[in-house]
Structures are given as structure tokens and as C-alpha cells.
N, C-alpha and C positions, 0 to 999 in steps of 0.2 A: 444456576441457567445464565451465560450470557446472550445477551443483546445487544440492538445497538444502543450506543453509551445516549441515557434516557433524553438528555438536553437536545438531542438534536430532532427528535421527534418534533419537538413542540416550533424549533425554527424549521424545521421542512415543512412542515404543517400552517406553520405562517408565508412559507416562503411560494405553497400551493403545491408542491411535492414530496412525495414519500422519501426516509430513508434510502440513499444509495448505501452502497457495499464494497465495497474493492480489494484484491489479494495485492500488495503488492510486496518486490525482491529487493531485500534489500541481502551484499556479501555482507556478512557477520565481521568482517575482519575492517571490513569500511563503519559499518554500524550493524553492531548483533542489539535485540530488543533488549537486550542488558545495558546495551551503550544509551539505545533511547532512556532507560526509563533514569538512567543515570544523570540526564541533562537535566541544565535549568527547567521547572517543567515536564520535565518527562517528555518535551519540543525538542523534535532536533528539523533541519530543515532539508529536505528529500531534495537532493544536488544528483547531477551530472544524467537526466536522462536526456538521451540523445536519439530517441525515436522518437519519429512525427505523430506515430499513433496512440503510443503516451501518452507523449505530452500532447495530445487533442484533448484526450481524459482529463486532466488535471485543468486544462486553458476552460472546455466548451461543458464539461460534466461533473464534475470535483464540486460540493461547495464545505463549508464549516460544519460539524456533528457529523458528515458518511464516515461509517463502520467500516475498519482498517484491518486485514487478515495481513500480519506483518511475518515474511516469507523468507526465511534466511537459504539463499541462494549459491550456487557457485560454493562450494565446500565440502566436506565429508559428508555430513549430515540433512541435508535438505529438505526444507519442511515448514509450515506454519508454523509458532512462535512466539506468537503475541497475538495481542487484541490491542487497535489504534484507534485513532482516527482523525478527523484532517481536521486540522488547527488552524490553519490558514486559507485566505486566498492565494492565488497564484502573485508571483514577480519574476523578475529575470532572476535568473541561476546565475549568483557571479564567477565562479567555475569556467564559466565560458568564453569569459574574458579576461584572464590568468594564464599564460603562456606555460609556467610550471604546474597546470595540474596538469592531469589525465584528460579531461572531461572541455579542454580548451580546445575554440573550434575561432580557431580566428576571422572563419568567413564572417561570422554572426556581427551586424555591427553596434554600437550602444545606444542609437537613438533607435533601431526596429529590433533589439533581442529575438532571436531565432528560439533558444532555450529558455524553459520557465521549472520555477519550482514552487513548493508550501510547504508549510508546515507540516508536521505529522506527531503527534500527542500519541507516545505507549500510556494505554490503560494498565495492560498487565503482562507479566510472561505467562504463556502454559505453557502443558507438556508438549511437546516436538511431535507433530503428526507429517509423519512423510508421506511422499507419496504415493507409497507402495499401499498405506494404510486410507489412503483418499483414494486408489484406484477400486479397490477394494470392496466401495456403499455403488451397489446400482444408480442411487439417485444422484450421483456427483455426474454423472457419464457425462453430461455435455458440457460441464466446467470448464472454461476455455484452459485455464491451467493444463488441465489432462489432454489438450487435443494435442492429436502430430503436430512438429514443428513449433509448438506455443514456443513463446521465447519472449513475448511482451514481460517488461519491469510491473509494468502494471493494467490489469485486470476486473473487467466488472464482473460481479460476485450475484448471484441473484437472490431476492429472498429466502429461497430452501434451500440453498448451499448454504449461502451464515448459518440458516437454522440448523440443520446439519450438523456440520462443523463446528457450531458455536454452544448446541444444546445437546448433543451426539456423542460426538466424537471427543471431544474438549474434559465432557467427563469420564473419559472409562480411562481406565488406568492396565 
């Protein structure tokens, strides 16, 4: 059974809030679950978020230790590919200042950066759980990922959704 990283529960309890859960999308040709696992300490900076609502989730709601469903998007086989955790607080995303980056934002001032990042630590690769399999579960019907028009790269996941995905779907073969 996969649950939230155990060390996050005590840190969140000390902070006065329970662990939270997130689905974070990454294009595997930019950063796959395998890339994240191969990185030093299996930790990667989550760069390139250019949606205000997703940025606000990072800025206002995500905390070290929160559970993450690592989702491969914009690829031939999209789906949940691994489990991770939030590994740092937020800081300015340097790609916004780099003219050579596809994430460059010339309107973002260095003294008041518009875009943020946090580090994500991959914990393990899972079997790929695609959208058809997620949609087939009635208890996931309200999951934000599955809502019409949902394109956010970061979305909250409820405790119940996390439990269904990590204890039921990930154990199926």
C-alpha cells in the first residue's frame, strides 16, 4: 500500500494541517519519472509553470512533504507514472529570466518575479495509469484532472482520490 510519505504526516501535523495531495503534469521529453529518479537525490526543480492558478497552488497551498502523483502529459501514453513528494518551498523560476528558454517571460522583473518553482522528489515509478482507467472508477468522477476543459499542470487531489489511486489502482496489473 502506498500512502503519503510518512515523514510528511508528522511535519504537517506540527504545522497544524494534514498532508495534502497533488497531481503534477510533466511532459516526459522534458522531465519523466525516470529522469526525476535519476537526478541527484531523485529531486528536480519544477520549472516552466506559466499558469497563475497553478502558480498560486505552489505559492499558497503546497508544502514540503505533500504527496504528488507524477503525471506524464502531452505524450502518446499520458497517465500517472509515479509517486513523488514536494521537497522544497518556493523560489523564483530562473527560466523566466533566460531569453533562450521556452519559458522566458520578458515582462517578469527580477526584483518581483512572476513565476515560481519548487522541488519535487520522485519516490518511485509505478505502472502507467491512463485516463481511461481513471475515468472507469466512479469514485474518481469529481477528480479535477477528469473534468472537461481541465488543463492545469498542477491540481489538488483529495485524500479519497489519493487512496483509490495509490492503494487500489496502483496494485492492479
